[in-house]
C-alpha positions in Angstrom: 2.7 -24.2 41.4 4.9 -25.4 43.8 5.8 -28.7 42.4 6.7 -26.5 38.9 8.7 -24.1 40.9 10.8 -27.2 42.7 11.5 -28.8 39.0 12.9 -25.7 37.6 15.2 -25.0 40.7 18.6 -22.7 39.8 18.2 -23.5 36.1 15.1 -21.3 35.7 16.7 -17.7 34.9 16.3 -15.4 37.9 13.6 -13.0 36.0 11.2 -15.7 35.6 11.3 -17.0 38.9 10.3 -13.4 40.2 7.4 -13.8 38.3 6.4 -17.2 39.1 6.9 -15.8 42.8 4.3 -13.0 42.0 1.9 -15.6 41.0 2.6 -17.6 43.9 2.5 -14.8 46.5 -0.7 -13.2 45.0 -4.1 -15.2 45.4 -5.5 -15.3 42.0 -10.1 -15.6 42.8 -11.4 -17.2 39.5 -14.8 -16.1 41.2 -14.0 -12.2 40.6 -16.0 -10.5 38.5 -13.2 -9.9 36.5 -12.5 -13.4 36.1 -16.1 -14.2 35.2 -16.5 -11.5 32.5 -12.8 -13.0 30.5 -12.7 -16.4 31.2 -14.7 -17.4 28.3 -11.8 -16.0 26.2 -9.2 -18.6 27.5 -10.8 -21.1 25.6 -10.5 -21.5 21.6 -14.0 -23.0 19.9 -14.3 -26.4 19.0 -13.3 -25.8 15.6 -9.9 -24.7 16.8 -9.5 -26.4 20.1 -6.4 -28.5 20.5 -4.9 -27.6 16.4 -1.9 -26.7 16.1 -2.0 -25.9 12.3 1.7 -26.8 10.4 3.9 -25.2 12.5 6.9 -26.8 14.3 6.0 -26.9 18.2 8.3 -24.7 20.5 9.0 -27.9 22.4 11.0 -29.3 20.0 15.1 -28.9 20.2 17.2 -27.7 17.4 18.1 -31.2 17.3 15.0 -32.6 16.9 13.8 -33.9 20.5 10.9 -32.8 22.6 11.4 -31.2 25.7 8.8 -33.7 27.8 9.8 -32.3 31.4 9.8 -28.6 32.9 13.3 -28.7 33.3 13.9 -29.5 29.5 11.5 -26.9 28.8 13.7 -24.3 30.6 16.9 -25.2 28.3 14.7 -25.3 25.3 13.6 -21.9 26.2 17.1 -20.8 26.7 17.6 -22.0 23.3 14.8 -20.2 21.8 15.8 -17.0 23.2 19.6 -17.2 22.2 18.3 -18.0 19.1 16.2 -15.3 18.3 18.7 -12.7 19.8 21.1 -14.0 17.5 19.2 -13.3 14.6 17.7 -9.9 15.5 20.9 -8.4 17.6 22.2 -9.2 21.0 20.9 -6.4 23.7 23.8 -4.0 25.3 23.4 -3.8 29.1 20.3 -2.1 30.3 20.4 0.9 31.8 20.9 0.5 35.8 19.2 3.4 37.1 17.2 5.2 34.4 16.0 8.5 35.6 12.3 10.0 34.5 12.7 13.8 33.9 9.5 15.7 35.1 8.6 19.0 33.6 5.1 19.6 34.4 1.6 18.0 36.0 -1.9 17.8 36.1 -4.9 16.6 37.9 -6.9 14.5 35.7 -9.8 12.6 36.8 -8.9 10.4 39.4 -5.0 10.3 38.7 -2.2 12.8 37.9 -0.6 13.3 34.8 3.0 14.0 34.3 4.7 15.2 31.4 8.0 13.2 31.6 11.2 12.4 29.6 12.3 8.6 29.8 15.7 7.3 29.1 15.2 4.6 26.7 19.1 3.5 25.7 22.2 5.3 26.2 22.0 9.0 25.3 18.4 8.5 24.1 15.2 9.7 25.8 11.6 9.8 24.4 8.7 12.3 25.3 6.3 10.4 27.4 3.2 10.5 30.3 3.6 8.9 33.5 -0.3 8.7 34.8 -0.6 7.7 38.8 -3.5 7.0 40.7 -4.6 8.6 43.9 -3.7 6.7 47.2 -0.4 5.6 48.8 0.1 2.4 46.5 2.0 0.3 45.8 0.3 0.2 42.5 0.4 -2.2 39.6 1.7 -0.5 36.6 1.8 -0.8 32.9 3.9 0.4 29.8 2.4 1.4 26.9 4.0 2.1 23.8 2.5 3.6 20.7 3.4 6.0 17.9 2.7 8.9 20.3 2.2 9.2 24.3 -0.6 11.8 23.7 -3.0 9.0 21.9 -2.2 6.7 24.6 -2.8 8.7 27.5 -5.9 10.0 26.2 -5.1 13.5 25.2 -6.4 13.5 21.5 -9.2 12.7 19.2 -8.2 9.2 18.1 -11.0 6.8 19.9 -10.1 3.9 21.8 -6.5 3.9 21.6 -6.2 5.8 25.1 -5.0 2.3 26.8 -3.3 4.5 29.6 -6.3 6.4 30.5 -8.7 3.7 31.2 -6.0 1.8 33.4 -5.1 4.9 35.5 -8.8 5.2 35.9 -8.7 1.7 37.1 -5.7 2.2 39.3 -2.8 1.6 37.4 0.3 3.7 37.6 0.8 3.8 33.7 3.9 4.8 31.5 2.9 5.9 28.1 6.0 6.4 25.5 6.4 7.7 21.8 8.1 6.0 18.9 12.1 6.6 19.5 13.2 9.2 17.2 9.6 10.2 16.5 9.3 8.3 13.8 7.9 4.6 13.8 9.5 3.9 10.3 13.1 5.1 11.5 13.5 3.7 15.0 16.9 4.5 14.8 18.6 1.2 15.9 22.2 2.6 16.0 24.0 -0.6 15.8 24.8 -2.9 12.9 22.8 -6.2 12.6 20.2 -5.0 15.6 16.9 -5.3 14.3 14.0 -2.5 15.2 11.9 -4.6 16.7 14.2 -6.0 19.0 15.4 -2.5 19.5 11.9 -1.6 20.9 12.1 -4.7 23.1 15.1 -3.3 24.6 13.3 0.2 25.1 10.8 -1.4 26.9 12.9 -3.4 28.7 14.3 0.1 30.3 11.1 1.3 31.1 10.3 -1.2 32.9 13.1 -0.5 35.3 12.2 3.0 35.2 8.5 1.7 36.7 10.0 -0.9 39.0 12.2 1.7 40.6 9.5 4.3 41.5 8.7 4.0 45.5 4.9 3.5 44.4 4.9 0.8 41.9 5.0 -3.0 42.8 7.9 -4.2 40.9 6.5 -7.5 40.5 3.0 -6.1 39.3 4.5 -4.6 35.3 2.8 -5.5 32.3 2.8 -4.0 29.0 0.3 -3.4 26.3 -0.1 -1.7 22.7 -2.4 -1.4 19.8 -1.0 -2.3 16.0 2.3 -0.9 16.1 2.1 -0.9 19.6 1.0 -4.4 20.1 4.3 -5.5 18.2 6.4 -3.9 20.7 4.3 -4.7 23.5 4.7 -8.5 21.9 8.6 -8.5 21.4 9.2 -6.4 24.4 7.0 -9.3 26.7 8.3 -12.0 25.1 12.0 -11.1 25.4 11.8 -9.5 28.4 10.5 -11.8 31.0 10.2 -9.2 34.0 7.0 -8.2 32.6 4.4 -10.1 34.5 1.7 -10.0 32.2 0.7 -8.8 28.5 -1.9 -8.0 26.1 -1.4 -7.3 22.3 -3.7 -5.5 20.4 -4.2 -6.6 16.8 -0.2 -6.6 16.1 -0.5 -9.6 14.0 0.5 -12.3 15.8 1.7 -14.8 13.2 3.9 -13.9 9.8 1.5 -13.9 7.0 2.7 -12.2 3.7 -0.9 -11.9 2.3 -1.7 -8.9 4.8 -0.4 -5.9 4.3 -0.4 -4.6 8.0 1.4 -7.8 9.3 4.4 -6.4 7.9 7.3 -7.7 10.0 9.4 -8.1 7.0 9.6 -4.1 6.5 13.1 -2.6 7.5 11.6 -1.0 10.1 10.3 -4.2 12.0 12.6 -7.4 11.4 13.6 -6.6 7.8 16.5 -4.4 8.3 19.6 -5.0 6.1 22.9 -3.1 6.1 23.3 -4.1 2.0 19.6 -4.0 0.8 17.2 -1.3 1.2 14.0 -3.1 -0.2 11.1 -1.1 -1.4 8.0 -1.0 1.3 5.0 -3.0 0.6 4.1 -6.4 0.1 6.9 -9.3 -0.2 7.3 -9.9 -4.1 10.1 -10.8 -6.5 10.8 -7.4 -6.9 11.0 -6.5 -3.4 11.8 -9.7 -1.8 12.5 -10.5 1.9 15.3 -9.4 3.8 17.0 -8.9 7.1 16.6 -11.1 10.0 13.0 -11.6 8.6 14.2 -13.7 5.6 16.7 -15.9 7.5 13.7 -16.6 9.8 11.1 -17.8 6.8 14.1 -19.6 5.2 14.7 -21.8 8.8 10.9 -22.1 9.0 10.2 -19.9 12.4 7.1 -18.5 13.2 6.0 -15.7 16.3 4.4 -18.9 17.8 8.2 -19.5 19.2 8.3 -16.2 20.8 4.4 -16.6 22.2 5.8 -20.0 23.9 8.7 -17.3 25.9 5.7 -16.2 27.9 4.5 -19.5 29.9 3.9 -19.2 33.0 3.1 -15.5 32.5 -0.4 -14.8 31.2 -1.2 -12.8 28.2 -4.0 -11.9 25.8 -4.5 -11.2 22.1 -6.8 -8.3 21.6 -7.8 -9.5 18.2 -9.2 -7.7 15.2 -9.0 -7.8 11.4 -5.3 -9.3 11.8 -6.1 -11.5 14.5 -9.0 -13.4 14.1 -10.2 -16.5 15.8 -7.9 -18.7 13.6 -4.7 -17.3 15.8 -5.2 -20.0 18.3 -3.8 -22.2 15.9 -0.8 -20.3 16.9 -1.7 -19.6 20.1 -2.3 -23.6 21.0 1.5 -24.1 20.9 1.5 -21.4 23.9 -1.3 -23.4 25.6 0.5 -26.9 24.9 3.7 -25.2 26.8 1.8 -24.0 29.6 0.3 -27.8 30.0 3.8 -28.8 30.2 4.3 -26.6 33.1 1.0 -27.8 35.0 -0.4 -24.1 34.3 -4.0 -23.4 32.7 -5.7 -20.2 31.6 -2.5 -18.6 30.7 -3.4 -18.0 26.9 -6.5 -15.4 26.0 -7.6 -14.2 22.6 -11.0 -11.7 22.4 -12.2 -10.9 18.8 -14.0 -8.1 17.0 -14.2 -7.6 13.2 -12.2 -4.1 12.9 -8.4 -3.8 13.4 -9.3 -0.8 15.6 -10.3 -1.3 19.3 -13.6 -0.5 20.6 -15.6 -0.4 24.2 -16.2 -3.8 24.5 -12.5 -5.0 23.5 -11.0 -2.3 25.6 -13.1 -3.3 28.6 -12.0 -7.0 27.9 -8.2 -5.8 27.9 -8.6 -3.6 31.6 -10.3 -6.7 32.9 -7.7 -9.0 32.2 -4.7 -6.6 33.9 -7.2 -6.3 36.8 -7.4 -10.0 37.1 -3.7 -10.7 36.8 -2.1 -7.8 38.4 -4.2 -6.9 41.3 -4.8 -8.9 44.7 -8.3 -10.8 44.8 -10.7 -8.8 47.3 -11.8 -10.8 50.0 -14.1 -13.6 49.8 -18.1 -12.3 50.3 -19.5 -14.1 53.5 
């Protein structure tokens, strides 16, 4: 890690320096129980090992040359980030001092549940739940966005989507938030040219600040995760805002694939928002063509592997289901290549199941991933 850190120097953006310093300061014990169980998922099968598919490498600058050193990657990374923000709409300033409003609390299992109102943008809030483990802390923390906060907090009957509850049981502070405006299809960006997924990432960035300012949270150990719609939200949040130390995305569809109706980034509530054109929801067809930023991205030959690369060297997990089968390693191998340039291994993982919905096994793997990367290693046994 030290040679990489020196190579970046002052040219690496401060937030990424914070993430790197965290990995230097916390000893990651690869002999721990969590690592033993999740280690196999950091390697693709022989069929996909080293295979990059037809997508252009994110290491290639717009002018055509390749980034071949950590210093050059820092410049290329800044170029990718600027291009995606230009396509999706630039962010306004983040909220400097977001304040949770606490309404009521209840003891559940081994944590305290607080019902809260969460500031997400200027003049906007969403309902949520803050789950706080017993003890003094400082604790690692995870943001869990979803359609409704109750599901993530484990307060309804939707099985296996209670990521917040499961992580709180393991000693994480968790903030579960609902979709802005209460309707995932109407996120109300409020600014011309601002794509909803970029807005959702901005919301998550403000929630990171909220968590980081809590006295019992370690600001260097904050991750983000979500399932499906929440997985898309978590992916864009962690890729666009590098203060998230780690991330896990549950079957969001990590590439553009127009044959899959659930990988619907073309919809106006994701990347297809267009002030002049209102497309009919559904698959892309001649009668319902691409619109908004998504249309431009496809015309430019872009795909989401460019965003994945922005995570390096921060670890991320794809908890893959029906939308993200093992062949997604063709995209993930690009992020592996970027990490290799930075001298990093074991930063990209994928688990797989047949169904879209999570299950006991995939949830255990997701929780172990966060335990391994966000909790200090236990002393080795003599």
